[in-house]
C-alpha positions as CSV (number, residue, x, y, z in Angstrom):
1,M,5.7,7.2,28.3
2,Y,4.1,9.8,26.1
3,A,4.0,13.3,27.5
4,S,2.1,16.1,25.6
5,R,4.4,18.8,24.1
6,S,4.4,21.8,26.1
7,S,4.8,25.4,25.1
8,Q,8.4,25.6,25.6
9,I,11.5,26.5,23.4
10,L,12.9,23.2,21.9
11,D,16.5,22.4,21.8
12,S,16.1,21.0,18.2
13,A,13.9,20.1,15.5
14,L,14.1,16.5,16.7
15,E,12.1,17.4,19.7
16,A,9.3,18.4,17.4
17,V,8.9,14.8,16.1
18,G,5.4,13.3,16.8
19,N,2.7,14.6,19.0
20,T,0.4,14.9,16.1
21,P,-3.3,15.6,16.4
22,L,-6.3,13.1,16.2
23,V,-8.9,14.9,14.0
24,R,-12.6,14.0,13.5
25,L,-13.5,13.1,10.0
26,D,-17.1,14.0,10.5
27,R,-17.9,15.1,7.0
28,I,-16.8,11.8,5.3
29,A,-18.5,9.9,8.1
30,E,-21.8,11.7,7.4
31,E,-21.4,11.1,3.5
32,E,-20.9,7.4,4.3
33,G,-23.8,7.2,6.8
34,L,-21.5,6.1,9.7
35,K,-22.7,6.4,13.3
36,C,-19.3,5.5,14.8
37,N,-16.6,8.2,15.3
38,L,-14.1,8.3,12.3
39,L,-10.8,9.8,13.5
40,G,-7.6,10.5,11.5
41,K,-4.1,10.6,13.1
42,V,-2.5,13.3,11.1
43,E,1.1,12.5,10.8
44,F,2.2,15.1,8.2
45,L,2.0,17.6,11.0
46,S,5.3,16.0,12.6
47,V,8.3,18.2,11.9
48,G,9.6,16.0,9.1
49,G,6.2,15.7,7.5
50,S,5.4,11.9,8.1
51,V,5.0,9.0,10.5
52,K,8.5,7.9,9.5
53,D,9.9,10.7,11.6
54,R,9.3,8.6,14.7
55,I,11.3,5.6,13.6
56,A,14.1,7.6,12.1
57,K,14.7,9.5,15.4
58,A,14.3,6.2,17.4
59,M,16.8,4.2,15.4
60,L,19.4,7.0,15.3
61,L,19.3,7.8,19.0
62,A,19.5,4.0,19.8
63,A,22.5,3.5,17.6
64,E,24.1,6.5,19.3
65,K,23.4,5.0,22.7
66,D,24.9,1.8,21.6
67,G,28.0,3.6,20.5
68,N,27.5,2.5,16.8
69,L,27.7,6.2,15.6
70,V,30.6,8.6,15.9
71,P,30.0,12.3,14.9
72,G,32.2,13.5,12.2
73,K,33.2,9.9,11.1
74,S,30.0,7.7,10.7
75,V,28.1,7.6,7.5
76,L,24.5,6.5,7.6
77,I,23.1,4.6,4.7
78,E,19.4,3.8,4.5
79,P,17.2,2.2,1.8
80,T,13.9,4.1,1.9
81,S,10.8,5.0,0.0
82,G,11.8,8.5,1.0
83,N,10.1,9.5,4.2
84,T,12.5,7.7,6.6
85,G,15.4,9.1,4.7
86,I,14.1,12.6,5.0
87,C,13.9,12.5,8.8
88,L,17.2,10.7,9.0
89,A,18.8,13.5,6.8
90,M,17.2,16.1,9.1
91,A,18.6,14.3,12.1
92,C,22.0,13.9,10.5
93,A,22.1,17.7,9.6
94,I,21.6,18.5,13.2
95,K,24.0,16.0,14.6
96,G,26.8,16.0,12.1
97,Y,26.5,12.8,10.2
98,A,26.9,12.0,6.5
99,V,24.0,10.2,5.1
100,I,23.3,8.3,1.8
101,V,19.9,7.2,0.8
102,T,19.0,4.6,-1.7
103,M,15.6,4.9,-3.2
104,P,13.6,3.3,-6.2
105,N,13.0,5.4,-9.3
106,K,9.3,5.4,-8.8
107,M,9.5,7.6,-5.6
108,S,8.7,11.2,-6.2
109,R,11.1,14.0,-7.3
110,E,9.9,15.9,-4.3
111,K,11.4,13.4,-2.0
112,E,14.8,13.5,-3.7
113,V,14.8,17.3,-3.6
114,L,14.1,17.4,0.1
115,L,16.8,14.8,0.7
116,R,19.5,16.7,-1.2
117,A,18.3,20.0,0.4
118,L,19.1,18.4,3.9
119,G,22.5,17.3,2.7
120,A,21.9,13.8,1.9
121,E,23.4,11.9,-1.0
122,V,20.7,10.1,-3.1
123,V,21.1,7.0,-5.1
124,R,18.2,5.9,-7.4
125,T,17.6,2.2,-8.2
126,P,15.4,0.3,-10.8
127,D,11.8,-0.2,-9.8
128,E,11.6,-3.6,-11.3
129,E,14.4,-5.2,-9.4
130,P,13.3,-7.9,-6.8
131,W,14.1,-6.6,-3.3
132,D,17.0,-8.9,-2.8
133,S,18.6,-8.1,-6.2
134,P,22.1,-6.5,-6.1
135,K,20.5,-3.7,-8.0
136,S,17.6,-2.8,-5.9
137,H,17.7,-0.3,-3.1
138,I,17.8,-2.8,-0.5
139,G,19.7,-5.7,-2.3
140,I,22.1,-8.1,-1.1
141,P,25.3,-7.6,-3.2
142,P,26.9,-10.7,-5.2
143,A,30.4,-11.7,-4.7
144,N,31.5,-9.9,-7.9
145,W,29.9,-6.5,-7.2
146,W,32.9,-4.8,-8.4
147,L,31.9,-5.7,-11.9
148,A,28.8,-3.6,-11.7
149,H,28.8,-1.1,-14.6
150,S,27.5,2.0,-12.7
151,L,26.6,3.4,-9.4
152,T,23.2,4.2,-10.3
153,T,22.3,0.6,-11.2
154,A,24.2,-1.2,-8.6
155,G,24.9,1.3,-5.8
156,V,22.6,-0.4,-3.3
157,A,22.8,0.1,0.4
158,K,24.6,-3.1,1.3
159,R,27.2,-2.7,-1.4
160,L,27.8,0.9,-0.4
161,Q,28.2,-0.2,3.3
162,Q,31.0,-2.5,2.3
163,E,32.7,0.2,0.3
164,I,32.6,3.2,2.6
165,P,34.6,3.2,5.9
166,H,32.5,3.6,9.1
167,A,29.3,3.2,7.2
168,I,26.2,1.9,9.0
169,I,22.7,0.8,7.8
170,L,20.1,1.4,10.6
171,D,17.8,-0.8,8.5
172,Q,14.2,0.1,9.1
173,Y,13.0,-3.3,7.8
174,C,14.7,-5.2,10.6
175,N,15.4,-2.8,13.4
176,V,13.4,-3.4,16.5
177,N,13.3,0.3,17.4
178,N,11.0,0.7,14.3
179,P,7.9,-0.9,16.0
180,L,9.0,0.2,19.4
181,A,8.8,3.8,18.4
182,H,5.1,3.3,17.6
183,E,4.3,1.1,20.6
184,Y,5.9,4.0,22.8
185,T,4.7,7.1,21.1
186,T,2.2,6.7,18.3
187,G,-0.1,4.3,20.2
188,P,0.0,6.1,23.6
189,E,-0.7,9.5,21.7
190,I,-3.8,7.9,20.1
191,I,-4.9,6.4,23.4
192,D,-4.4,9.6,25.3
193,A,-6.4,11.7,22.8
194,V,-9.3,9.2,23.0
195,V,-9.6,8.7,26.7
196,S,-9.0,12.5,27.4
197,T,-11.9,13.6,25.1
198,P,-15.2,13.3,27.1
199,S,-18.3,11.6,25.9
200,T,-21.1,13.9,25.3
201,P,-24.8,13.5,24.1
202,T,-23.9,15.1,20.7
203,K,-20.5,13.3,20.4
204,P,-20.7,10.0,22.3
205,S,-17.6,8.0,22.8
206,S,-16.7,4.6,24.2
207,L,-13.6,6.2,25.5
208,K,-11.6,3.4,23.9
209,V,-9.8,2.9,20.6
210,D,-12.2,0.3,19.1
211,V,-10.8,-0.1,15.7
212,F,-7.3,1.0,14.2
213,V,-6.6,1.1,10.3
214,A,-3.3,1.5,8.8
215,G,-1.2,0.7,5.8
216,A,2.2,-1.0,6.1
217,G,5.5,-0.2,4.5
218,T,7.9,-1.8,6.8
219,G,5.0,-2.7,9.0
220,G,6.5,-1.0,12.1
221,S,3.6,1.3,12.6
222,I,0.8,-1.2,12.4
223,T,2.7,-3.6,14.5
224,G,3.8,-1.1,17.2
225,V,0.5,0.6,17.5
226,S,-1.4,-2.6,17.6
227,R,0.7,-3.8,20.6
228,A,0.2,-0.6,22.3
229,L,-3.5,-0.7,22.0
230,K,-4.1,-4.4,22.6
231,K,-1.6,-4.9,25.5
232,S,-2.7,-2.3,27.9
233,H,-5.7,-0.4,26.5
234,N,-8.3,-2.4,24.8
235,S,-7.5,-6.2,24.1
236,Q,-10.6,-6.3,21.9
237,C,-9.4,-3.5,19.5
238,I,-9.7,-4.6,15.9
239,V,-6.7,-3.8,13.7
240,V,-7.2,-3.5,10.0
241,G,-4.3,-3.5,7.6
242,A,-4.5,-1.8,4.3
243,D,-2.4,-3.4,1.6
244,P,-2.0,-2.3,-2.0
245,I,-2.9,-4.6,-4.8
246,G,0.4,-5.9,-6.0
247,S,1.9,-6.3,-2.6
248,V,2.1,-9.5,-0.6
249,F,1.5,-8.6,3.0
250,A,-2.2,-9.5,3.3
251,L,-3.5,-12.7,4.9
252,P,-5.1,-15.1,3.9
253,E,-2.4,-15.4,1.1
254,Y,-5.1,-15.8,-1.7
255,L,-5.9,-12.0,-1.2
256,N,-2.5,-11.2,-2.8
257,V,-3.5,-13.2,-6.0
258,I,-5.6,-11.0,-8.3
259,D,-6.8,-12.5,-11.7
260,G,-4.3,-15.3,-11.3
261,E,-1.4,-12.9,-10.8
262,G,0.8,-12.3,-7.7
263,P,2.9,-9.2,-7.1
264,H,3.0,-6.5,-9.7
265,P,3.7,-2.8,-9.9
266,Y,1.5,-0.2,-8.3
267,V,1.7,3.6,-8.1
268,I,1.1,4.3,-4.3
269,E,4.4,5.0,-2.6
270,G,5.6,4.0,0.9
271,I,3.4,1.1,1.5
272,G,3.4,-2.7,0.5
273,H,6.3,-4.8,-0.8
274,R,7.1,-7.9,-2.6
275,F,8.7,-9.4,0.5
276,I,7.8,-9.5,4.3
277,P,9.8,-7.1,6.4
278,Q,11.1,-8.6,9.7
279,V,9.4,-5.9,11.8
280,L,6.0,-6.6,10.4
281,S,3.9,-8.9,12.4
282,R,1.2,-10.6,10.3
283,D,0.1,-12.6,13.4
284,P,-3.7,-12.4,13.7
285,T,-3.2,-11.4,17.3
286,D,-1.7,-8.1,16.0
287,V,-3.5,-7.6,12.8
288,D,-7.0,-8.9,12.7
289,H,-8.0,-8.3,9.1
290,W,-6.4,-7.2,5.8
291,V,-8.0,-5.2,3.0
292,K,-6.6,-4.8,-0.4
293,T,-6.6,-1.4,-1.9
294,S,-6.3,-0.2,-5.5
295,D,-4.4,2.9,-6.7
296,N,-7.7,4.5,-8.0
297,E,-9.5,3.9,-4.7
298,A,-6.6,5.5,-2.8
299,F,-6.4,8.5,-5.0
300,Q,-10.3,9.1,-4.8
301,A,-10.0,8.8,-1.0
302,V,-7.1,11.4,-0.9
303,Q,-9.5,13.8,-2.8
304,R,-12.2,13.2,-0.4
305,L,-9.8,14.0,2.6
306,M,-8.7,17.2,0.9
307,R,-12.1,18.3,-0.2
308,S,-14.3,17.3,2.6
309,E,-11.9,17.5,5.6
310,G,-9.3,19.9,4.5
311,L,-6.4,17.6,5.0
312,L,-3.6,17.7,2.4
313,V,-2.5,14.1,2.8
314,G,-0.5,11.8,0.5
315,G,-1.5,8.6,-1.3
316,S,-1.0,6.2,1.5
317,S,-3.5,8.1,3.6
318,G,-6.0,7.6,0.9
319,S,-5.2,3.8,0.9
320,A,-5.9,3.7,4.6
321,L,-9.2,5.6,4.3
322,S,-10.4,3.4,1.4
323,A,-9.4,0.3,3.3
324,A,-11.7,1.5,6.3
325,L,-14.5,2.2,4.1
326,A,-14.3,-1.3,2.4
327,W,-14.1,-2.9,5.9
328,F,-17.2,-1.1,7.0
329,K,-19.0,-3.1,4.3
330,T,-18.0,-6.5,5.9
331,D,-20.4,-8.2,8.3
332,H,-18.2,-7.2,11.4
333,G,-17.5,-3.8,9.9
334,R,-21.1,-2.9,9.3
335,K,-21.8,-3.5,13.1
336,V,-19.0,-1.2,14.0
337,A,-20.1,1.5,11.4
338,Q,-23.6,1.6,12.8
339,T,-22.7,1.7,16.6
340,Q,-22.7,5.2,18.1
341,G,-19.7,6.1,20.2
342,L,-17.1,3.5,18.8
343,N,-14.0,5.1,17.8
344,V,-12.4,4.1,14.6
345,V,-8.8,5.6,14.1
346,I,-7.2,5.8,10.7
347,L,-3.4,6.4,10.4
348,L,-2.8,9.2,7.8
349,P,1.0,8.7,7.3
350,D,2.1,11.7,5.3
351,G,1.1,14.9,3.3
352,I,0.8,15.9,-0.3
353,R,4.1,17.9,-0.1
354,N,6.0,14.8,-1.6
355,Y,3.6,14.3,-4.4
356,M,2.7,17.5,-6.0
357,S,4.3,16.8,-9.3
358,K,2.7,13.3,-9.5
359,E,0.2,12.8,-12.4
360,W,-2.5,11.3,-10.1
361,F,-2.4,14.4,-8.0
362,L,-2.3,16.9,-10.8
363,D,-5.2,15.1,-12.6
364,F,-7.7,15.9,-9.9
365,A,-6.2,19.1,-8.5
366,L,-6.0,20.9,-11.9
367,G,-8.6,18.8,-13.8
368,S,-11.5,19.4,-11.3
369,S,-14.8,20.7,-12.6
370,P,-15.0,24.5,-12.7
371,S,-16.5,26.5,-9.8
372,C,-20.1,26.9,-9.8
373,I,-19.7,30.4,-8.4
374,L,-17.6,31.9,-11.3
375,K,-18.9,31.8,-14.8
376,P,-16.3,30.7,-17.6
377,D,-16.4,34.3,-18.9
378,S,-16.2,36.0,-15.5
379,N,-12.6,37.1,-16.0
380,P,-12.5,40.1,-18.4
381,V,-8.7,39.7,-19.0
382,S,-8.4,36.2,-20.1
383,G,-12.0,35.0,-20.5
384,H,-11.0,31.8,-18.6
385,G,-12.2,32.4,-15.0
386,T,-9.3,32.8,-12.6
387,D,-6.8,30.9,-14.6
388,N,-4.8,34.1,-15.2
389,P,-2.6,34.7,-12.2
390,A,-2.4,38.5,-13.0
391,A,-6.0,38.7,-12.5
392,L,-5.9,37.5,-8.9
């Protein structure tokens, strides 16, 4: 059961996983004319920087409990978009395991740098390969894997597991401890924050989680949190899944076909896939509605979260917010949006730390309109405002 973090000395960084704040997004709500409470679960404030901290910790501890890991001998291998690997690398640094991460080329340089800083080996794989290709970061190896011409093109997780003694793949895509981590921690934290915050005349509340909006990468977070909310808190809670255009998670299936095309590349990292992970429940009892989101919508929403709410979130957080705003325009969503006191919680999975070199971020961070306070010629040194660091 969830217990709030006390002001005590922690035995290791792993004890600082989770217990993230639920923050009002009042300025965006006002801009959108919403009467409901718009709330963000800010996961980049977990010790490893993302919601994936929770599942990495849960999977590793479960493997230890089952006797599948031996300190000083076991080698953890994990296919990842980066965030799960970062927390696994952190945990392995603490516990003394070697770790290898396989990760597609499209994932940010920052993620690789953090992984290597924590002592992980990183193997990059081609973006264009299908998930079950022997060249993908997940892929099932063919019988003649030894004919592969290089580690970087064929060094996928399953092949490495076969090659390396005492290697184990925790496999976030299939590991039951992935959704359970969210059912036992993320969901209860959200519930506790909502029910513990009193309803007041100025900030009315139903004292329930009425809507939950999240993206899906492996699907563990949306599945686990949904079960926590619906099983014992509010069986009528509406769960909305955000799925990037180009991914295949959404239901009905026709939502995944755009202009006659099915899966195709997209820029957003960490959410969506061209296959359905085993831990993702698409059952309507778990996820009521799906909303497809574009890269541009997500990036614009990131900018709003930064400029209006001061939250330095990553792209998948923008996808979740843009999905929520789109859902508010549906018949059911409009009723929720215009009802005072209803609580709509959006999962904000990670922070901008992992994406600061990405073109989409640099475009709006450095290409923004000049300040209305400083005139273009206000810097006598350079004549270009505050662009000259020496003038600051």
